[in-house]
C-alpha positions as CSV (number, residue, x, y, z in Angstrom):
1,M,170.1,62.5,48.6
2,R,167.4,62.5,45.8
3,T,164.9,59.9,44.3
4,Y,165.2,58.9,40.7
5,K,162.4,56.5,38.9
6,A,163.6,54.5,35.5
7,R,162.3,51.5,33.6
8,V,164.5,48.8,33.5
9,K,164.3,45.0,31.9
10,I,163.2,42.2,34.0
11,G,162.6,38.6,32.9
12,G,160.9,38.8,30.0
13,G,159.2,42.4,30.4
14,S,160.0,45.6,32.3
15,E,159.3,47.6,35.4
16,E,159.4,51.2,36.4
17,V,161.8,51.1,39.7
18,T,162.8,54.0,42.2
19,V,166.5,54.4,43.8
20,Q,167.8,57.0,46.1
21,A,171.2,58.5,45.1
22,D,173.1,61.7,44.8
23,S,173.0,61.8,41.2
24,E,171.8,60.3,37.8
25,L,175.3,58.6,37.2
26,Q,175.0,57.3,40.5
27,A,171.4,56.0,40.3
28,T,172.7,54.2,36.5
29,R,175.4,52.0,38.3
30,M,173.3,51.3,41.1
31,L,170.8,49.9,38.8
32,E,173.2,48.4,36.7
33,A,174.7,46.8,39.9
34,Q,171.4,45.3,41.1
35,Y,169.8,44.2,37.7
36,G,172.6,44.1,35.3
37,K,174.5,45.7,32.5
38,G,172.1,46.9,29.7
39,C,169.1,46.4,31.7
40,I,168.0,50.2,31.9
41,V,165.3,50.8,29.3
42,S,164.8,54.5,30.3
43,S,167.4,56.6,31.8
44,P,166.6,57.7,35.7
45,L,164.6,60.8,35.8
46,E,164.5,62.7,39.2
47,I,161.1,62.8,41.1
48,R,160.4,66.0,42.5
């Protein structure tokens, strides 16, 4: 499992969040499931 960080829209601003997933696509889907479709400001990037 890998750790990804992304910036998502929350309320009137945006926050940097981290998520653990097997792939970038899975990380994107997890973020959209939690914060809503179209919420991602910057794509998930793997943290090494």
